[in-house]
N, CA, C and O atoms as a GROMACS GRO file, in nm:
protein
  436
    1MET      N    1   0.118  -0.066   0.026
    1MET     CA    2  -0.006   0.014  -0.012
    1MET      C    3   0.054   0.115  -0.034
    1MET      O    4   0.127   0.110   0.065
    2SER      N    5   0.097   0.252  -0.110
    2SER     CA    6   0.151   0.335  -0.094
    2SER      C    7   0.062   0.420  -0.046
    2SER      O    8  -0.056   0.386  -0.036
    3GLU      N    9   0.102   0.539  -0.009
    3GLU     CA   10   0.002   0.673   0.009
    3GLU      C   11   0.064   0.745  -0.014
    3GLU      O   12   0.185   0.760  -0.005
    4THR      N   13  -0.040   0.820  -0.057
    4THR     CA   14  -0.078   0.960  -0.135
    4THR      C   15   0.035   1.065  -0.038
    4THR      O   16   0.044   1.090   0.082
    5PRO      N   17   0.112   1.108  -0.164
    5PRO     CA   18   0.206   1.249  -0.098
    5PRO      C   19   0.095   1.341  -0.078
    5PRO      O   20   0.000   1.377  -0.148
    6GLN      N   21   0.158   1.382   0.094
    6GLN     CA   22   0.073   1.529   0.151
    6GLN      C   23   0.162   1.643   0.068
    6GLN      O   24   0.275   1.632   0.021
    7ALA      N   25   0.051   1.781   0.067
    7ALA     CA   26   0.135   1.864   0.034
    7ALA      C   27   0.211   1.900   0.130
    7ALA      O   28   0.184   1.868   0.245
    8PRO      N   29   0.335   1.986   0.094
    8PRO     CA   30   0.436   2.030   0.158
    8PRO      C   31   0.287   2.152   0.345
    8PRO      O   32   0.167   2.177   0.361
    9VAL      N   33   0.396   2.169   0.408
    9VAL     CA   34   0.248   2.269   0.515
    9VAL      C   35   0.372   2.423   0.510
    9VAL      O   36   0.490   2.444   0.535
   10LEU      N   37   0.240   2.504   0.457
   10LEU     CA   38   0.330   2.644   0.510
   10LEU      C   39   0.334   2.715   0.632
   10LEU      O   40   0.261   2.808   0.665
   11LEU      N   41   0.430   2.660   0.698
   11LEU     CA   42   0.435   2.784   0.833
   11LEU      C   43   0.506   2.900   0.866
   11LEU      O   44   0.628   2.911   0.874
   12GLU      N   45   0.367   3.040   0.896
   12GLU     CA   46   0.408   3.174   0.908
   12GLU      C   47   0.448   3.117   1.071
   12GLU      O   48   0.437   3.015   1.138
   13VAL      N   49   0.504   3.256   1.083
   13VAL     CA   50   0.613   3.301   1.163
   13VAL      C   51   0.600   3.384   1.233
   13VAL      O   52   0.714   3.428   1.252
   14LEU      N   53   0.503   3.461   1.312
   14LEU     CA   54   0.516   3.631   1.340
   14LEU      C   55   0.538   3.649   1.512
   14LEU      O   56   0.468   3.585   1.591
   15VAL      N   57   0.615   3.718   1.546
   15VAL     CA   58   0.714   3.719   1.638
   15VAL      C   59   0.657   3.842   1.726
   15VAL      O   60   0.748   3.918   1.691
   16LEU      N   61   0.599   3.902   1.791
   16LEU     CA   62   0.549   3.984   1.872
   16LEU      C   63   0.600   4.017   2.032
   16LEU      O   64   0.621   3.961   2.139
   17ASP      N   65   0.604   4.131   1.973
   17ASP     CA   66   0.666   4.224   2.194
   17ASP      C   67   0.534   4.152   2.250
   17ASP      O   68   0.414   4.147   2.221
   18GLU      N   69   0.648   4.085   2.376
   18GLU     CA   70   0.548   4.058   2.517
   18GLU      C   71   0.468   4.173   2.553
   18GLU      O   72   0.369   4.140   2.618
   19GLN      N   73   0.481   4.330   2.526
   19GLN     CA   74   0.347   4.431   2.540
   19GLN      C   75   0.300   4.474   2.466
   19GLN      O   76   0.227   4.573   2.473
   20LEU      N   77   0.325   4.420   2.383
   20LEU     CA   78   0.262   4.475   2.186
   20LEU      C   79   0.065   4.446   2.247
   20LEU      O   80   0.035   4.334   2.287
   21GLU      N   81  -0.012   4.526   2.244
   21GLU     CA   82  -0.167   4.486   2.208
   21GLU      C   83  -0.218   4.498   2.119
   21GLU      O   84  -0.217   4.608   2.063
   22LEU      N   85  -0.279   4.402   2.074
   22LEU     CA   86  -0.361   4.394   1.939
   22LEU      C   87  -0.499   4.419   1.971
   22LEU      O   88  -0.558   4.357   2.060
   23SER      N   89  -0.574   4.544   1.869
   23SER     CA   90  -0.697   4.602   1.861
   23SER      C   91  -0.809   4.457   1.763
   23SER      O   92  -0.775   4.398   1.660
   24THR      N   93  -0.902   4.444   1.819
   24THR     CA   94  -0.949   4.353   1.733
   24THR      C   95  -0.920   4.315   1.565
   24THR      O   96  -0.900   4.209   1.504
   25ALA      N   97  -0.930   4.450   1.528
   25ALA     CA   98  -0.899   4.390   1.413
   25ALA      C   99  -0.777   4.393   1.341
   25ALA      O  100  -0.759   4.362   1.223
   26GLU      N  101  -0.737   4.413   1.383
   26GLU     CA  102  -0.560   4.342   1.402
   26GLU      C  103  -0.577   4.188   1.463
   26GLU      O  104  -0.555   4.116   1.366
   27LEU      N  105  -0.600   4.123   1.552
   27LEU     CA  106  -0.610   4.013   1.605
   27LEU      C  107  -0.715   3.944   1.447
   27LEU      O  108  -0.651   3.912   1.347
   28CYS      N  109  -0.814   3.934   1.447
   28CYS     CA  110  -0.916   3.888   1.344
   28CYS      C  111  -0.854   3.873   1.171
   28CYS      O  112  -0.905   3.809   1.080
   29ARG      N  113  -0.748   3.943   1.170
   29ARG     CA  114  -0.679   3.949   1.037
   29ARG      C  115  -0.542   3.920   1.079
   29ARG      O  116  -0.468   3.918   0.980
   30LEU      N  117  -0.493   3.902   1.166
   30LEU     CA  118  -0.389   3.777   1.191
   30LEU      C  119  -0.398   3.668   1.179
   30LEU      O  120  -0.326   3.588   1.121
   31CYS      N  121  -0.531   3.649   1.258
   31CYS     CA  122  -0.610   3.503   1.271
   31CYS      C  123  -0.681   3.443   1.154
   31CYS      O  124  -0.682   3.326   1.117
   32HIS      N  125  -0.737   3.543   1.106
   32HIS     CA  126  -0.824   3.479   0.959
   32HIS      C  127  -0.935   3.437   1.078
   32HIS      O  128  -0.932   3.319   1.112
   33LEU      N  129  -1.034   3.527   1.146
   33LEU     CA  130  -1.076   3.469   1.241
   33LEU      C  131  -1.213   3.626   1.198
   33LEU      O  132  -1.157   3.733   1.172
   34SER      N  133  -1.311   3.628   1.195
   34SER     CA  134  -1.479   3.736   1.164
   34SER      C  135  -1.496   3.708   1.310
   34SER      O  136  -1.514   3.611   1.382
   35PRO      N  137  -1.479   3.853   1.324
   35PRO     CA  138  -1.551   3.961   1.469
   35PRO      C  139  -1.627   3.860   1.587
   35PRO      O  140  -1.614   3.865   1.709
   36ASP      N  141  -1.721   3.756   1.493
   36ASP     CA  142  -1.814   3.717   1.578
   36ASP      C  143  -1.739   3.567   1.622
   36ASP      O  144  -1.772   3.504   1.723
   37GLU      N  145  -1.648   3.530   1.540
   37GLU     CA  146  -1.563   3.412   1.575
   37GLU      C  147  -1.510   3.474   1.750
   37GLU      O  148  -1.553   3.454   1.864
   38LEU      N  149  -1.407   3.548   1.697
   38LEU     CA  150  -1.323   3.647   1.817
   38LEU      C  151  -1.480   3.613   1.907
   38LEU      O  152  -1.499   3.517   1.983
   39MET      N  153  -1.578   3.722   1.873
   39MET     CA  154  -1.642   3.738   2.072
   39MET      C  155  -1.661   3.639   2.102
   39MET      O  156  -1.678   3.642   2.224
   40ASN      N  157  -1.675   3.504   2.054
   40ASN     CA  158  -1.712   3.382   2.115
   40ASN      C  159  -1.582   3.292   2.195
   40ASN      O  160  -1.570   3.216   2.292
   41MET      N  161  -1.530   3.330   2.128
   41MET     CA  162  -1.381   3.269   2.232
   41MET      C  163  -1.403   3.344   2.346
   41MET      O  164  -1.387   3.297   2.458
   42VAL      N  165  -1.445   3.478   2.320
   42VAL     CA  166  -1.415   3.595   2.498
   42VAL      C  167  -1.530   3.492   2.597
   42VAL      O  168  -1.532   3.432   2.705
   43ALA      N  169  -1.610   3.518   2.486
   43ALA     CA  170  -1.752   3.453   2.593
   43ALA      C  171  -1.721   3.304   2.649
   43ALA      O  172  -1.770   3.261   2.753
   44GLU      N  173  -1.640   3.235   2.573
   44GLU     CA  174  -1.587   3.114   2.642
   44GLU      C  175  -1.508   3.126   2.794
   44GLU      O  176  -1.498   3.057   2.895
   45GLY      N  177  -1.467   3.233   2.754
   45GLY     CA  178  -1.325   3.266   2.856
   45GLY      C  179  -1.180   3.247   2.794
   45GLY      O  180  -1.080   3.285   2.854
   46LEU      N  181  -1.177   3.193   2.682
   46LEU     CA  182  -1.071   3.182   2.586
   46LEU      C  183  -0.933   3.300   2.574
   46LEU      O  184  -0.811   3.287   2.570
   47LEU      N  185  -1.018   3.407   2.572
   47LEU     CA  186  -0.944   3.485   2.578
   47LEU      C  187  -1.004   3.595   2.650
   47LEU      O  188  -1.125   3.615   2.659
   48ASP      N  189  -0.857   3.707   2.731
   48ASP     CA  190  -0.931   3.804   2.861
   48ASP      C  191  -0.911   3.917   2.738
   48ASP      O  192  -0.809   3.914   2.670
   49PRO      N  193  -1.005   4.009   2.717
   49PRO     CA  194  -0.956   4.115   2.665
   49PRO      C  195  -0.960   4.217   2.742
   49PRO      O  196  -1.015   4.217   2.852
   50ILE      N  197  -0.868   4.368   2.662
   50ILE     CA  198  -0.867   4.462   2.780
   50ILE      C  199  -0.947   4.534   2.774
   50ILE      O  200  -1.027   4.520   2.682
   51GLY      N  201  -0.962   4.641   2.864
   51GLY     CA  202  -1.160   4.719   2.803
   51GLY      C  203  -1.266   4.640   2.810
   51GLY      O  204  -1.305   4.528   2.777
   52GLU      N  205  -1.304   4.751   2.872
   52GLU     CA  206  -1.465   4.729   2.852
   52GLU      C  207  -1.561   4.685   2.765
   52GLU      O  208  -1.621   4.578   2.766
   53ALA      N  209  -1.574   4.813   2.661
   53ALA     CA  210  -1.686   4.743   2.577
   53ALA      C  211  -1.584   4.684   2.438
   53ALA      O  212  -1.465   4.716   2.435
   54PRO      N  213  -1.624   4.629   2.369
   54PRO     CA  214  -1.588   4.527   2.253
   54PRO      C  215  -1.550   4.580   2.170
   54PRO      O  216  -1.443   4.541   2.123
   55GLU      N  217  -1.636   4.726   2.093
   55GLU     CA  218  -1.571   4.763   2.031
   55GLU      C  219  -1.401   4.864   2.025
   55GLU      O  220  -1.351   4.910   1.922
   56ARG      N  221  -1.352   4.872   2.142
   56ARG     CA  222  -1.228   4.960   2.196
   56ARG      C  223  -1.166   4.839   2.241
   56ARG      O  224  -1.079   4.878   2.320
   57TRP      N  225  -1.161   4.676   2.233
   57TRP     CA  226  -1.152   4.598   2.288
   57TRP      C  227  -1.010   4.605   2.237
   57TRP      O  228  -0.992   4.629   2.118
   58ARG      N  229  -0.852   4.576   2.364
   58ARG     CA  230  -0.766   4.534   2.302
   58ARG      C  231  -0.724   4.408   2.392
   58ARG      O  232  -0.778   4.378   2.499
   59PHE      N  233  -0.570   4.307   2.299
   59PHE     CA  234  -0.560   4.211   2.364
   59PHE      C  235  -0.429   4.212   2.364
   59PHE      O  236  -0.375   4.280   2.277
   60ALA      N  237  -0.355   4.147   2.449
   60ALA     CA  238  -0.224   4.110   2.504
   60ALA      C  239  -0.133   4.058   2.379
   60ALA      O  240  -0.191   3.974   2.309
   61SER      N  241  -0.046   4.081   2.353
   61SER     CA  242   0.020   3.992   2.193
   61SER      C  243   0.027   3.783   2.224
   61SER      O  244   0.044   3.690   2.144
   62HIS      N  245   0.004   3.786   2.380
   62HIS     CA  246   0.025   3.646   2.384
   62HIS      C  247  -0.117   3.580   2.338
   62HIS      O  248  -0.097   3.474   2.278
   63ALA      N  249  -0.274   3.617   2.352
   63ALA     CA  250  -0.283   3.558   2.253
   63ALA      C  251  -0.356   3.524   2.138
   63ALA      O  252  -0.465   3.498   2.089
   64LEU      N  253  -0.240   3.539   2.122
   64LEU     CA  254  -0.260   3.522   1.899
   64LEU      C  255  -0.207   3.374   1.936
   64LEU      O  256  -0.301   3.295   1.940
   65PRO      N  257  -0.078   3.312   1.966
   65PRO     CA  258  -0.084   3.197   1.960
   65PRO      C  259  -0.156   3.064   2.021
   65PRO      O  260  -0.153   2.947   1.982
   66ARG      N  261  -0.250   3.152   2.174
   66ARG     CA  262  -0.352   3.090   2.249
   66ARG      C  263  -0.485   3.066   2.144
   66ARG      O  264  -0.580   2.988   2.151
   67ILE      N  265  -0.451   3.163   2.051
   67ILE     CA  266  -0.617   3.178   1.956
   67ILE      C  267  -0.520   3.013   1.804
   67ILE      O  268  -0.577   2.929   1.734
   68GLN      N  269  -0.408   3.039   1.816
   68GLN     CA  270  -0.426   2.961   1.728
   68GLN      C  271  -0.424   2.790   1.734
   68GLN      O  272  -0.426   2.688   1.664
   69LEU      N  273  -0.417   2.843   1.880
   69LEU     CA  274  -0.377   2.659   1.957
   69LEU      C  275  -0.535   2.644   1.921
   69LEU      O  276  -0.564   2.531   1.884
   70ALA      N  277  -0.628   2.723   1.924
   70ALA     CA  278  -0.788   2.676   1.984
   70ALA      C  279  -0.874   2.694   1.818
   70ALA      O  280  -0.992   2.678   1.789
   71LEU      N  281  -0.777   2.726   1.749
   71LEU     CA  282  -0.804   2.700   1.552
   71LEU      C  283  -0.764   2.538   1.543
   71LEU      O  284  -0.854   2.454   1.545
   72ARG      N  285  -0.684   2.516   1.537
   72ARG     CA  286  -0.605   2.391   1.535
   72ARG      C  287  -0.695   2.234   1.621
   72ARG      O  288  -0.709   2.120   1.577
   73LEU      N  289  -0.729   2.280   1.721
   73LEU     CA  290  -0.790   2.203   1.814
   73LEU      C  291  -0.920   2.180   1.727
   73LEU      O  292  -0.945   2.078   1.662
   74GLU      N  293  -1.016   2.316   1.739
   74GLU     CA  294  -1.145   2.296   1.643
   74GLU      C  295  -1.083   2.171   1.516
   74GLU      O  296  -1.118   2.056   1.492
   75ARG      N  297  -1.006   2.236   1.473
   75ARG     CA  298  -0.938   2.217   1.296
   75ARG      C  299  -0.904   2.059   1.280
   75ARG      O  300  -0.944   1.985   1.190
   76ASP      N  301  -0.802   2.017   1.415
   76ASP     CA  302  -0.791   1.913   1.351
   76ASP      C  303  -0.843   1.843   1.492
   76ASP      O  304  -0.738   1.862   1.554
   77LEU      N  305  -0.906   1.794   1.562
   77LEU     CA  306  -0.952   1.690   1.644
   77LEU      C  307  -1.080   1.801   1.696
   77LEU      O  308  -1.107   1.849   1.806
   78GLY      N  309  -1.130   1.813   1.587
   78GLY     CA  310  -1.265   1.853   1.623
   78GLY      C  311  -1.317   1.963   1.740
   78GLY      O  312  -1.419   2.031   1.750
   79VAL      N  313  -1.262   1.955   1.778
   79VAL     CA  314  -1.303   2.032   1.984
   79VAL      C  315  -1.394   2.122   1.962
   79VAL      O  316  -1.374   2.193   1.864
   80ASN      N  317  -1.505   2.144   2.035
   80ASN     CA  318  -1.509   2.251   2.033
   80ASN      C  319  -1.546   2.343   2.142
   80ASN      O  320  -1.592   2.282   2.239
   81LEU      N  321  -1.538   2.529   2.163
   81LEU     CA  322  -1.488   2.602   2.198
   81LEU      C  323  -1.476   2.558   2.321
   81LEU      O  324  -1.363   2.540   2.366
   82ALA      N  325  -1.588   2.533   2.397
   82ALA     CA  326  -1.558   2.470   2.558
   82ALA      C  327  -1.475   2.370   2.541
   82ALA      O  328  -1.375   2.407   2.601
   83GLY      N  329  -1.455   2.272   2.498
   83GLY     CA  330  -1.341   2.181   2.495
   83GLY      C  331  -1.249   2.227   2.507
   83GLY      O  332  -1.177   2.178   2.594
   84VAL      N  333  -1.197   2.348   2.429
   84VAL     CA  334  -1.017   2.431   2.361
   84VAL      C  335  -1.026   2.533   2.465
   84VAL      O  336  -0.927   2.605   2.448
   85ALA      N  337  -1.103   2.582   2.579
   85ALA     CA  338  -1.058   2.645   2.670
   85ALA      C  339  -1.081   2.590   2.781
   85ALA      O  340  -1.120   2.671   2.864
   86LEU      N  341  -1.070   2.442   2.832
   86LEU     CA  342  -1.052   2.425   2.910
   86LEU      C  343  -0.910   2.353   2.921
   86LEU      O  344  -0.833   2.331   3.015
   87ILE      N  345  -0.906   2.315   2.746
   87ILE     CA  346  -0.767   2.198   2.743
   87ILE      C  347  -0.665   2.316   2.819
   87ILE      O  348  -0.585   2.299   2.911
   88SER      N  349  -0.721   2.508   2.700
   88SER     CA  350  -0.597   2.594   2.692
   88SER      C  351  -0.599   2.645   2.898
   88SER      O  352  -0.510   2.704   2.959
   89GLU      N  353  -0.715   2.600   2.946
   89GLU     CA  354  -0.656   2.653   3.066
   89GLU      C  355  -0.611   2.515   3.181
   89GLU      O  356  -0.555   2.544   3.287
   90LEU      N  357  -0.642   2.368   3.146
   90LEU     CA  358  -0.514   2.268   3.183
   90LEU      C  359  -0.424   2.309   3.119
   90LEU      O  360  -0.406   2.416   3.179
   91LEU      N  361  -0.320   2.306   3.009
   91LEU     CA  362  -0.250   2.354   2.958
   91LEU      C  363  -0.124   2.475   3.090
   91LEU      O  364  -0.025   2.457   3.160
   92ASP      N  365  -0.214   2.585   3.054
   92ASP     CA  366  -0.150   2.724   3.166
   92ASP      C  367  -0.114   2.661   3.266
   92ASP      O  368   0.003   2.681   3.302
   93GLN      N  369  -0.215   2.548   3.362
   93GLN     CA  370  -0.169   2.535   3.488
   93GLN      C  371   0.014   2.440   3.444
   93GLN      O  372   0.132   2.461   3.469
   94ILE      N  373  -0.071   2.334   3.368
   94ILE     CA  374  -0.002   2.262   3.402
   94ILE      C  375   0.159   2.347   3.335
   94ILE      O  376   0.268   2.289   3.338
   95GLU      N  377   0.144   2.455   3.293
   95GLU     CA  378   0.286   2.523   3.230
   95GLU      C  379   0.308   2.593   3.390
   95GLU      O  380   0.412   2.559   3.446
   96ARG      N  381   0.236   2.666   3.450
   96ARG     CA  382   0.318   2.711   3.576
   96ARG      C  383   0.341   2.649   3.726
   96ARG      O  384   0.380   2.706   3.828
   97LEU      N  385   0.294   2.469   3.696
   97LEU     CA  386   0.400   2.416   3.776
   97LEU      C  387   0.485   2.375   3.761
   97LEU      O  388   0.556   2.355   3.860
   98ARG      N  389   0.555   2.318   3.558
   98ARG     CA  390   0.672   2.316   3.539
   98ARG      C  391   0.739   2.398   3.605
   98ARG      O  392   0.827   2.361   3.682
   99VAL      N  393   0.702   2.548   3.582
   99VAL     CA  394   0.751   2.674   3.663
   99VAL      C  395   0.851   2.643   3.810
   99VAL      O  396   0.964   2.659   3.854
  100ARG      N  397   0.733   2.594   3.840
  100ARG     CA  398   0.716   2.588   3.913
  100ARG      C  399   0.847   2.495   4.054
  100ARG      O  400   0.905   2.527   4.157
  101VAL      N  401   0.833   2.373   3.967
  101VAL     CA  402   0.912   2.255   3.977
  101VAL      C  403   1.074   2.278   3.939
  101VAL      O  404   1.166   2.215   3.991
  102GLU      N  405   1.090   2.402   3.819
  102GLU     CA  406   1.195   2.399   3.780
  102GLU      C  407   1.304   2.489   3.920
  102GLU      O  408   1.424   2.477   3.943
  103ARG      N  409   1.165   2.601   4.008
  103ARG     CA  410   1.222   2.667   4.059
  103ARG      C  411   1.295   2.618   4.179
  103ARG      O  412   1.409   2.645   4.217
  104LEU      N  413   1.176   2.513   4.245
  104LEU     CA  414   1.246   2.434   4.322
  104LEU      C  415   1.333   2.356   4.316
  104LEU      O  416   1.430   2.359   4.392
  105GLU      N  417   1.308   2.235   4.191
  105GLU     CA  418   1.499   2.171   4.173
  105GLU      C  419   1.576   2.326   4.223
  105GLU      O  420   1.585   2.332   4.345
  106PHE      N  421   1.613   2.405   4.176
  106PHE     CA  422   1.686   2.504   4.126
  106PHE      C  423   1.743   2.547   4.320
  106PHE      O  424   1.863   2.569   4.337
  107HIS      N  425   1.680   2.550   4.398
  107HIS     CA  426   1.656   2.637   4.535
  107HIS      C  427   1.723   2.458   4.584
  107HIS      O  428   1.800   2.448   4.679
  108LEU      N  429   1.692   2.369   4.526
  108LEU     CA  430   1.768   2.219   4.620
  108LEU      C  431   1.882   2.207   4.616
  108LEU      O  432   1.951   2.146   4.698
  109ARG      N  433   1.922   2.274   4.506
  109ARG     CA  434   2.035   2.256   4.436
  109ARG      C  435   2.180   2.287   4.526
  109ARG      O  436   2.290   2.274   4.472
   0.00000   0.00000   0.00000
């Protein structure tokens, strides 16, 4: 059995300053999202906008990889948005615990 060759994958890498804030329009453009899709991510707790009024929301640059993860989970695994939010929170907890373990190990040396 021979497998059909797959098309090469094009990776797009964008490096952002951690202090950078993005508008709703900028984030939608960078992630190829509609404003409604972005609003749904906020409603599920996946993103935490800065500001009160949706038309004036700003997003920290770390929202970008979080959205990219959400889109991959939805596309590749068929995970719904509530599941994506839960997975993201668990991954955040794992990262915080990893950092904590590293600090403890450093102090034990």
